C-alpha positions as CSV (number, residue, x, y, z in Angstrom):
1,M,-29.0,-24.0,-11.6
2,A,-28.3,-20.1,-11.3
3,P,-26.0,-18.9,-13.9
4,V,-22.5,-18.8,-13.0
5,S,-21.5,-14.8,-12.1
6,L,-18.1,-13.4,-14.2
7,A,-16.7,-12.9,-11.1
8,N,-17.4,-16.6,-9.9
9,S,-16.4,-18.0,-13.1
10,L,-13.0,-15.7,-12.9
11,V,-12.2,-17.0,-9.4
12,A,-12.6,-20.5,-10.8
13,S,-10.5,-20.7,-13.5
14,H,-7.6,-18.7,-11.4
15,F,-7.4,-19.4,-7.9
16,P,-6.5,-22.7,-6.3
17,G,-9.9,-23.4,-5.1
18,A,-10.7,-23.1,-0.8
19,R,-10.7,-26.7,-1.0
20,G,-8.2,-27.6,-3.4
21,E,-10.8,-27.7,-5.9
22,N,-8.0,-27.4,-8.7
23,A,-5.5,-29.5,-7.5
24,V,-5.1,-31.8,-10.5
25,R,-4.2,-28.5,-13.0
26,I,-1.8,-27.0,-10.7
27,Q,0.1,-29.9,-10.0
28,T,0.0,-30.9,-13.6
29,A,1.4,-27.3,-14.1
30,L,3.8,-27.2,-11.5
31,A,5.1,-31.0,-12.9
32,G,5.8,-28.6,-15.8
33,V,7.6,-25.7,-14.3
34,L,9.7,-28.2,-12.9
35,D,10.3,-30.2,-16.1
36,H,11.3,-27.2,-17.5
37,W,13.8,-26.1,-15.4
38,F,15.4,-29.3,-14.8
39,E,15.6,-29.6,-19.1
40,W,17.2,-25.9,-18.8
41,R,20.1,-27.1,-16.5
42,R,20.7,-30.2,-18.5
43,A,21.1,-28.4,-21.2
44,L,23.4,-25.9,-20.1
45,F,27.1,-26.4,-20.8
46,P,26.5,-30.4,-21.7
47,Q,30.2,-31.1,-22.0
48,D,31.0,-29.7,-18.2
49,A,30.9,-32.8,-16.0
50,S,28.4,-34.0,-13.4
51,A,28.8,-32.3,-10.2
52,N,27.5,-35.4,-8.4
53,A,25.8,-38.4,-10.1
54,C,23.1,-38.5,-7.5
55,S,22.2,-37.7,-4.1
56,Q,22.8,-40.2,-1.5
57,D,20.0,-42.6,0.2
58,E,20.2,-41.8,3.4
59,D,20.7,-38.1,3.2
60,H,17.4,-37.9,0.6
61,E,15.8,-39.8,3.8
62,I,16.8,-37.3,6.0
63,L,15.7,-34.6,4.1
64,T,12.0,-36.6,2.9
65,D,11.5,-36.9,6.8
66,Q,12.4,-33.5,7.9
67,L,10.0,-32.1,4.7
68,R,7.5,-33.7,5.5
69,R,8.0,-32.6,9.8
70,L,7.7,-28.9,8.5
71,C,4.8,-29.5,6.2
72,Q,3.3,-31.5,9.1
73,A,4.1,-28.3,11.1
74,L,2.6,-26.0,8.8
75,S,-0.7,-27.8,8.9
76,A,-1.2,-25.2,12.0
77,E,-0.5,-22.2,10.0
78,T,-3.2,-19.6,9.7
79,P,-5.4,-21.0,6.9
80,T,-6.5,-17.8,5.0
81,C,-7.3,-19.9,2.1
82,T,-10.7,-20.3,3.4
83,P,-13.5,-17.4,3.3
84,R,-14.5,-18.2,7.0
85,Y,-11.0,-15.8,7.7
86,I,-12.1,-12.5,7.5
87,A,-9.8,-11.1,10.3
88,H,-7.2,-9.5,8.1
89,M,-6.0,-8.4,4.4
90,K,-4.8,-11.3,3.8
91,S,-6.4,-14.5,1.6
92,D,-5.7,-17.1,-0.8
93,I,-3.1,-16.5,-3.9
94,S,-4.2,-16.7,-7.2
95,T,-3.1,-19.7,-9.1
96,P,-0.6,-17.6,-11.9
97,A,0.8,-15.2,-9.2
98,L,1.4,-18.6,-7.1
99,L,3.1,-20.1,-10.8
100,G,5.0,-17.5,-11.7
101,W,6.3,-16.8,-8.6
102,I,7.7,-20.5,-8.6
103,A,8.6,-20.4,-12.1
104,A,11.1,-17.3,-11.4
105,M,12.0,-18.1,-7.7
106,L,13.8,-21.6,-9.0
107,H,15.9,-19.5,-11.0
108,N,16.3,-16.6,-8.2
109,P,16.8,-13.4,-10.3
110,N,18.3,-10.4,-8.2
111,N,16.5,-7.6,-9.7
112,T,19.1,-5.3,-8.8
113,S,20.8,-5.0,-12.0
114,R,20.5,-6.8,-15.2
115,D,23.8,-8.9,-14.4
116,A,22.0,-10.5,-11.9
117,S,18.9,-10.8,-13.7
118,R,18.3,-11.0,-17.6
119,V,15.1,-12.1,-17.6
120,G,13.8,-11.1,-13.8
121,S,14.4,-7.4,-14.5
122,V,12.5,-7.3,-18.0
123,L,9.7,-9.0,-16.5
124,E,9.7,-6.0,-14.0
125,T,9.7,-3.3,-15.8
126,E,6.8,-4.5,-18.1
127,A,4.9,-5.5,-14.8
128,I,5.5,-1.9,-13.2
129,E,4.1,-0.9,-17.2
130,M,0.6,-2.9,-16.0
131,L,0.6,-1.5,-12.5
132,A,0.8,2.2,-14.0
133,T,-1.7,1.6,-16.8
134,M,-3.8,0.2,-13.8
135,L,-3.3,3.2,-12.0
136,G,-4.1,5.8,-14.4
137,Y,-0.2,6.7,-15.2
138,D,1.0,6.9,-18.9
139,P,2.7,3.3,-19.1
140,Q,5.5,4.9,-21.3
141,T,6.6,8.0,-18.4
142,A,5.6,6.4,-15.0
143,Q,9.1,4.5,-13.4
144,G,9.2,2.2,-10.0
145,H,10.0,-0.8,-8.8
146,F,9.2,-3.9,-6.7
147,T,10.1,-3.7,-2.8
148,S,9.1,-6.0,-0.1
149,G,6.0,-4.5,1.0
150,G,4.3,-1.0,1.5
151,T,6.7,0.2,4.6
152,V,9.4,0.1,1.9
153,A,7.5,2.0,-0.8
154,N,6.4,4.8,1.8
155,M,10.4,5.1,2.4
156,E,10.9,5.2,-1.1
157,A,8.8,8.4,-1.9
158,V,9.7,10.1,1.1
159,W,13.6,9.4,0.2
160,R,12.6,10.8,-3.2
161,A,10.4,13.7,-1.6
162,R,13.6,14.5,0.5
163,C,16.4,14.8,-2.5
164,R,14.0,17.2,-4.3
165,M,13.3,19.3,-1.7
166,D,16.9,19.4,-0.5
167,H,17.8,20.4,-4.4
168,W,15.6,23.0,-4.6
169,L,16.8,24.4,-0.9
170,S,20.5,24.1,-2.1
171,L,20.4,26.3,-4.6
172,A,18.1,29.2,-2.6
173,L,21.1,29.3,0.1
174,W,24.0,29.2,-2.7
175,L,22.1,32.1,-4.0
176,A,21.3,33.2,-0.7
177,E,24.9,33.4,0.3
178,Q,26.5,34.0,-3.3
179,T,24.4,36.8,-4.6
180,G,22.5,38.2,-1.5
181,R,19.3,36.7,-2.9
182,P,16.3,36.9,0.3
183,L,16.0,32.8,1.0
184,D,12.1,32.4,1.8
185,V,12.3,29.1,3.2
186,F,9.2,27.7,2.9
187,A,9.0,29.2,-0.8
188,D,12.0,27.8,-2.0
189,A,11.8,24.7,-0.6
190,H,8.3,24.7,-2.8
191,M,9.9,26.1,-5.9
192,G,9.8,23.5,-8.8
193,W,11.7,22.0,-11.2
194,N,11.1,24.8,-13.7
195,R,12.2,27.7,-11.5
196,Y,14.8,25.4,-10.1
197,R,16.4,25.6,-14.0
198,S,15.9,28.7,-14.8
199,L,17.8,30.2,-11.7
200,R,20.8,27.4,-12.6
201,E,21.0,28.4,-16.2
202,T,20.7,32.5,-14.8
203,H,23.8,31.6,-12.3
204,E,25.0,28.7,-13.3
205,P,26.0,27.5,-10.0
206,T,28.9,24.4,-10.6
207,E,27.4,21.1,-9.4
208,E,30.3,20.7,-6.3
209,A,29.2,24.2,-4.9
210,L,25.9,22.9,-4.5
211,R,26.9,20.1,-2.8
212,L,28.5,22.0,-0.3
213,C,25.0,24.3,0.5
214,S,23.2,19.9,0.6
215,A,22.1,19.1,3.3
216,A,21.8,15.6,1.9
217,A,25.2,15.3,0.9
218,G,26.9,17.1,3.9
219,D,26.9,18.1,7.0
220,P,23.0,18.5,7.8
221,V,24.0,20.7,11.1
222,D,26.1,23.0,9.6
223,I,23.7,23.5,6.1
224,W,20.6,24.4,8.9
225,R,23.0,27.0,10.2
226,R,23.6,28.7,6.9
227,L,20.0,28.4,6.2
228,D,18.9,30.0,9.6
229,R,21.6,32.7,8.8
230,A,20.5,33.2,5.3
231,S,16.5,33.6,6.2
232,G,16.8,35.5,9.0
233,G,14.9,32.6,10.7
234,S,15.3,29.5,12.6
235,W,15.1,26.4,10.3
236,R,12.5,23.7,12.4
237,G,13.0,21.3,9.2
238,P,10.0,19.9,7.4
239,V,7.1,18.0,8.0
240,L,5.0,15.3,6.7
241,L,1.0,15.8,6.6
242,A,-0.8,12.6,6.7
243,P,-4.7,11.5,7.5
244,A,-4.8,10.0,11.3
245,T,-5.8,7.0,9.5
246,A,-2.3,6.8,7.5
247,H,-0.4,2.9,8.2
248,Y,2.5,3.5,10.8
249,S,5.5,3.2,8.1
250,W,5.1,6.9,7.8
251,R,6.3,7.3,11.9
252,K,8.7,4.8,11.1
253,A,9.7,7.0,8.0
254,A,10.2,10.5,10.0
255,S,11.7,8.4,12.6
256,V,14.9,6.9,10.0
257,F,14.8,10.3,8.1
258,G,15.8,11.7,11.0
259,L,13.0,14.5,10.9
260,G,11.9,13.2,14.3
261,E,8.8,11.7,14.7
262,N,7.2,15.1,16.1
263,A,7.4,16.5,12.1
264,L,4.5,13.9,11.0
265,W,2.0,15.9,11.1
266,S,-1.7,14.1,11.9
267,V,-4.6,15.8,10.0
268,A,-7.8,15.0,11.8
269,L,-10.9,13.2,10.0
270,D,-13.9,13.6,9.1
271,A,-17.2,12.4,10.1
272,D,-16.7,9.9,7.6
273,G,-13.8,8.3,8.6
274,R,-11.2,10.4,5.4
275,M,-8.7,12.8,5.4
276,D,-10.3,16.7,7.0
277,M,-9.9,19.1,4.0
278,K,-10.6,21.6,6.3
279,A,-8.0,20.6,9.1
280,F,-5.6,19.9,5.9
281,D,-5.8,23.0,5.0
282,G,-5.4,24.2,8.6
283,L,-2.1,22.4,8.9
284,V,-0.4,23.6,5.6
285,A,-1.2,27.4,6.6
286,R,0.1,26.8,9.7
287,A,3.3,24.9,8.1
288,R,3.4,28.2,5.8
289,D,3.2,30.5,9.0
290,E,6.1,28.6,11.0
291,G,8.6,28.3,7.7
292,R,8.1,24.6,7.9
293,P,8.8,23.2,4.4
294,I,6.0,20.5,3.9
295,L,8.1,17.6,2.7
296,L,5.6,15.1,1.5
297,T,1.9,15.1,2.2
298,V,-0.3,11.9,1.7
299,G,-3.6,10.6,0.5
300,V,-4.9,7.4,1.9
301,A,-7.0,4.6,-0.4
302,G,-7.7,1.9,1.4
303,A,-7.3,2.5,5.2
304,T,-5.7,-0.4,7.6
305,E,-8.4,-0.3,10.0
306,T,-11.7,0.8,7.7
307,G,-10.8,0.4,4.4
308,Q,-12.0,4.4,3.5
309,I,-10.7,6.3,0.8
310,D,-9.6,9.8,1.5
311,S,-11.1,12.3,-1.3
312,L,-7.9,12.0,-3.2
313,H,-9.5,14.5,-6.4
314,V,-10.2,17.2,-3.7
315,W,-7.2,16.7,-2.0
316,R,-5.2,17.3,-5.5
317,Q,-7.3,19.8,-6.4
318,R,-5.9,21.8,-2.9
319,L,-2.8,20.9,-4.0
320,D,-3.2,22.4,-7.8
321,G,-4.6,25.3,-6.3
322,L,-1.0,25.7,-4.2
323,R,0.9,25.7,-7.3
324,Q,-0.9,27.7,-9.5
325,E,-1.7,30.5,-6.8
326,G,1.7,30.4,-4.8
327,G,4.0,28.7,-6.8
328,F,4.6,25.9,-4.6
329,H,5.2,22.4,-5.5
330,V,4.2,20.4,-2.7
331,W,5.2,16.7,-2.9
332,S,1.6,14.3,-3.7
333,H,2.0,10.3,-2.7
334,V,-1.1,8.1,-2.1
335,D,-0.4,5.2,0.3
336,A,-2.8,2.9,-1.9
337,A,-0.8,-0.3,-0.5
338,Y,-4.6,-2.0,0.0
339,G,-7.1,0.1,-2.0
340,G,-4.9,0.8,-5.4
341,F,-6.7,-2.2,-7.2
342,F,-9.8,-0.9,-6.5
343,R,-8.9,1.5,-9.5
344,I,-10.1,-1.4,-11.7
345,A,-13.5,-2.0,-9.9
346,K,-14.5,1.6,-10.0
347,K,-18.4,0.4,-11.3
348,V,-19.7,-0.5,-7.5
349,F,-18.7,2.8,-5.9
350,D,-20.2,6.0,-5.7
351,T,-19.3,9.0,-7.3
352,R,-17.3,10.8,-4.4
353,A,-15.2,7.7,-4.2
354,A,-14.8,6.9,-8.0
355,A,-13.4,9.9,-8.1
356,A,-10.9,9.9,-5.9
357,L,-9.9,6.5,-7.3
358,G,-9.6,7.9,-10.2
359,A,-7.4,10.7,-9.0
360,L,-4.5,7.8,-8.3
361,G,-3.0,8.9,-11.7
362,A,-2.4,13.1,-10.5
363,A,-0.1,12.3,-7.6
364,D,3.6,12.3,-7.9
365,S,3.6,8.7,-6.6
366,V,2.0,6.0,-5.6
367,T,2.2,2.8,-3.2
368,I,0.4,-0.5,-3.6
369,D,1.0,-4.2,-2.4
370,P,-0.1,-6.6,-4.6
371,H,0.4,-9.2,-2.1
372,K,-2.7,-7.7,-0.5
373,L,-5.8,-7.6,-3.3
374,G,-3.1,-8.3,-5.9
375,Y,-3.3,-11.7,-4.7
376,T,0.7,-12.6,-4.7
377,P,2.7,-14.1,-2.4
378,Y,4.3,-12.3,0.5
379,A,6.5,-10.3,0.2
380,C,5.3,-8.2,-3.0
381,G,4.9,-4.5,-2.7
382,A,5.6,-1.5,-5.4
383,F,6.0,2.1,-6.1
384,L,5.5,3.7,-8.6
385,A,6.1,7.4,-9.7
386,R,4.7,9.9,-12.4
387,D,7.8,9.9,-14.4
388,K,11.6,10.0,-14.2
389,E,11.8,13.5,-12.0
390,S,9.9,11.9,-9.8
391,Y,11.1,8.6,-9.9
392,A,14.9,10.2,-9.5
393,V,17.5,9.8,-6.8
394,S,20.1,11.7,-8.8
395,T,23.1,13.7,-8.8
396,F,22.7,17.6,-9.0
397,D,24.0,17.5,-13.3
398,A,20.6,15.8,-13.6
399,P,17.9,16.3,-11.1
400,Y,15.4,14.7,-13.3
401,L,17.3,12.1,-15.6
402,A,18.4,8.6,-14.8
403,R,22.1,8.5,-13.9
404,P,24.0,7.4,-17.1
405,E,26.8,5.5,-15.7
406,L,24.2,2.8,-14.0
407,G,22.8,1.8,-17.3
408,D,19.8,-0.5,-16.7
409,A,20.9,-1.4,-12.8
410,K,18.5,-0.1,-10.2
411,W,20.7,-0.6,-7.1
412,A,21.3,3.1,-6.9
413,S,17.5,4.5,-6.9
414,T,16.5,2.1,-4.4
415,L,16.1,1.6,-0.7
416,E,17.1,-2.2,-1.3
417,G,19.7,-3.7,-2.7
418,S,19.2,-7.3,-3.3
419,R,15.6,-7.5,-4.7
420,S,14.0,-11.0,-5.6
421,G,12.3,-11.6,-9.0
422,A,9.8,-13.2,-7.9
423,G,7.2,-10.9,-7.2
424,A,7.3,-9.3,-10.3
425,A,6.9,-12.5,-12.3
426,A,3.7,-13.3,-10.1
427,V,2.5,-9.7,-11.1
428,W,3.6,-10.1,-15.0
429,L,2.0,-13.3,-15.1
430,T,-0.9,-12.4,-13.2
431,G,-2.1,-9.2,-15.4
432,R,-1.1,-11.9,-18.4
433,T,-3.7,-14.3,-17.7
434,L,-6.4,-12.7,-15.0
435,G,-5.8,-8.9,-16.0
436,F,-5.3,-6.0,-14.1
437,D,-8.6,-4.5,-15.7
438,P,-12.8,-4.1,-14.9
439,T,-13.6,-7.6,-16.4
440,G,-10.6,-9.2,-15.0
441,L,-9.0,-9.0,-11.3
442,G,-11.5,-6.1,-11.3
443,E,-14.5,-7.8,-11.5
444,V,-12.9,-10.4,-8.5
445,L,-12.8,-6.9,-6.3
446,A,-16.0,-6.1,-6.9
447,E,-17.8,-9.3,-6.1
448,T,-15.6,-8.5,-2.6
449,I,-17.0,-5.1,-1.9
450,R,-20.8,-6.7,-2.8
451,A,-20.1,-9.8,-0.5
452,R,-18.9,-7.2,2.5
453,R,-22.7,-5.1,1.4
454,Q,-24.7,-8.6,1.9
455,F,-22.7,-9.6,5.1
456,Q,-23.7,-6.2,6.7
457,A,-27.4,-6.3,5.2
458,K,-27.7,-10.0,6.8
459,M,-26.3,-8.6,10.2
460,V,-28.5,-5.9,10.5
461,D,-31.4,-8.6,10.0
462,L,-30.9,-10.6,12.0
463,V,-28.6,-9.0,15.0
464,P,-30.3,-5.1,15.1
465,E,-27.4,-4.5,17.7
466,A,-24.8,-5.1,14.9
467,R,-24.0,-0.9,14.6
468,F,-22.0,-0.9,11.9
469,L,-19.5,1.9,10.8
470,E,-21.0,4.2,7.7
471,P,-20.2,4.8,5.1
472,A,-17.9,1.4,4.3
473,D,-15.7,2.6,1.1
474,T,-14.4,-1.0,0.3
475,N,-14.6,-4.5,1.1
476,I,-14.1,-3.9,5.5
477,A,-16.7,-4.1,7.4
478,C,-16.4,-2.6,11.0
479,C,-18.8,-2.9,13.7
480,S,-19.6,-2.9,17.4
481,I,-22.0,-4.1,19.9
482,A,-24.8,-1.5,20.8
483,A,-28.6,-1.4,22.5
484,A,-30.3,1.4,21.9
485,G,-29.2,4.1,24.1
486,E,-26.2,2.2,25.9
487,R,-22.9,4.2,26.4
488,L,-19.8,3.7,24.7
489,S,-18.1,2.6,27.7
490,S,-20.6,0.0,27.4
491,A,-20.6,-0.9,24.2
492,N,-16.9,-1.4,24.4
493,R,-17.1,-3.8,26.6
494,R,-19.9,-5.7,25.1
495,T,-18.2,-6.2,21.8
496,H,-14.9,-6.8,23.3
497,A,-16.6,-9.5,24.8
498,L,-18.0,-10.6,21.7
499,F,-14.5,-10.7,19.9
500,E,-13.4,-13.1,22.2
501,V,-16.3,-15.5,21.9
502,I,-15.5,-15.4,18.1
503,S,-12.1,-16.0,18.8
504,Q,-12.4,-19.3,20.8
505,A,-14.7,-20.3,18.7
506,P,-13.3,-22.8,15.6
507,G,-15.9,-21.4,12.7
508,F,-14.5,-18.1,12.2
509,S,-11.4,-15.6,12.3
510,V,-12.1,-11.9,13.0
511,S,-9.9,-8.7,14.2
512,K,-10.9,-6.3,16.4
513,T,-9.1,-2.6,16.6
514,E,-9.5,0.4,18.9
515,L,-10.1,3.8,17.2
516,G,-8.6,6.3,19.7
517,P,-9.0,10.4,19.7
518,A,-7.7,11.0,15.9
519,S,-11.2,9.8,14.7
520,A,-13.6,11.3,17.5
521,A,-15.4,12.9,14.9
522,V,-16.0,9.4,13.4
523,I,-16.9,8.1,17.1
524,D,-19.5,10.7,18.0
525,S,-21.2,10.0,14.4
526,H,-21.4,6.0,15.1
527,V,-22.3,6.7,18.3
528,K,-25.3,8.8,17.8
529,R,-26.8,6.0,15.2
530,W,-28.0,4.1,18.2
531,R,-28.6,7.1,19.7
532,G,-25.8,6.0,23.1
533,V,-23.7,8.4,25.0
534,V,-19.8,9.4,24.5
535,D,-18.4,8.3,27.4
536,A,-14.6,7.0,26.5
537,P,-11.1,8.4,24.6
538,T,-11.7,5.1,22.5
539,M,-14.5,2.6,20.4
540,T,-13.4,-0.7,20.2
541,V,-14.8,-2.6,16.8
542,I,-14.8,-6.0,15.5
543,R,-13.5,-5.7,11.5
544,C,-14.1,-7.9,9.2
545,V,-12.0,-8.0,5.9
546,F,-13.5,-9.8,3.2
547,T,-10.6,-9.6,0.7
548,N,-11.1,-13.4,0.2
549,P,-12.1,-14.2,-4.1
550,Y,-14.0,-17.1,-3.0
551,W,-17.3,-14.7,-1.3
552,S,-18.1,-14.6,-5.1
553,D,-20.1,-17.9,-5.0
554,A,-23.7,-16.8,-3.8
555,Q,-24.4,-20.5,-2.0
556,T,-20.5,-19.9,0.1
557,R,-22.1,-16.2,0.9
558,T,-25.9,-17.4,1.7
559,A,-24.6,-20.2,4.1
560,L,-21.1,-18.3,5.7
561,F,-22.9,-15.2,6.7
562,E,-26.0,-17.2,8.2
563,E,-23.9,-19.2,10.2
564,F,-21.9,-15.8,11.3
565,A,-24.9,-14.3,12.2
566,V,-26.2,-16.5,14.5
567,L,-22.7,-17.1,16.1
568,V,-23.0,-13.5,16.7
569,K,-26.3,-13.7,18.2
570,D,-25.7,-16.5,20.3
571,S,-22.0,-15.1,21.1
572,I,-24.2,-11.6,22.7
573,Q,-25.9,-13.6,24.9
574,V,-22.9,-15.9,25.9
575,A,-21.2,-12.7,26.7
576,A,-23.8,-10.9,28.0
């Protein structure tokens, strides 16, 4: 018998099993959770009379019947627990996450404040510390909270970046109007906290005076007119810089915060599908020339479509250079909703990707989704900031401190008001058992990348016309179907036809996506690999996502990869 790998052992111990192999253990654990919950309720205020002795038999029968109907309906739900599902960034949830979520949900904590969540809010703080450590932040200084997902977490970053820039521009406008100090919109919008504090200490404006110069606290249209007069220019508002692989939530954020969708400047991709740093430099220069402050710049760790990881270490160097050479402090945010957990699996990455993941802790803020590669139930995202200064949404008198009158409450510093404590509990129990480290969850994730590599090798061996996007950074494989010399338009039709055939087959679930003009360099590079001709503006690819932990089993991989390859080979012939 072949030795059991570390990853397979971890999956066997910490996941339900694709076919419910750990059913008895989980049922026993759940019974214990429920027993403890009922015992806790019985022990509360024993002197109080019982509200109702027992439920009515008729009502219980109705509930039982309808619950059975619900369970029966849910049996038709998408079966993401099986490794045959490789369509999207969705998979089985871990046993610790399941049990932690249920245990907390029974108590229904609302992490808006300690009053509403005495224990849940403490678990949230401890779980955020675990995630901070994993991402490379100092857990003693990092701040953060759980959100419903990456979209809200990304908006949390924009909110804080806008607050910071508003503080700096408010002071610059006040100084220009009161002292005649020249206002340089781009430079002043990026002045940095040290410069801000120095100017405040020297000129001593009151908080109320600064609020009257604030576009966030007052009338933005009036402030924009005053900025025009003080700068001698034309205020056109700030911009956001994000690579073309950025999640659609960034366009939402530009709209929600009133910046206008055109304020989102898309950074072109290089031939490897990552942010092109020359293009990034060009947009920074353009923003400076046009006097448009950069509210926030985004790096991506795990692109939604392809899984690519931007060269975050190089991007960070560029931002450090702006600060050192020009005194420009530009907010850096990493959207690591998908790929943040890969930081603990760096050993399977090449030198560039490992360095990129190592740079996560240098960002001002990070988005991460435990409900993806943290294997926790929906909805569970998280927003983390490097320190209190980056986390704060505050008054003018203390821009880098938590507002003391709020105590431990989070409601004033989170976009969402009521927030369930169940997700935090799921992350907390996962961290305390499986572990957010290279020998725990990191090994499970490393194995998903090995599985993706083995899948590609098997496909290329058995289906020569399967053309995979290269390089592939993570556990997402994208391929098109093309013969040597085939035109892109023809390859697109064949790839789409293959997807339709696979979609109708019962054995596997895959997804499909279109790479558009923003990925022109990627398309050109990919088509050259089969010596084809680019005669279409977009490229169709079949997308396979290997997030499922059960790919750690070698026997599963051997059997299912060959079955999938045969399906594809036969389907190509059918679709021809």
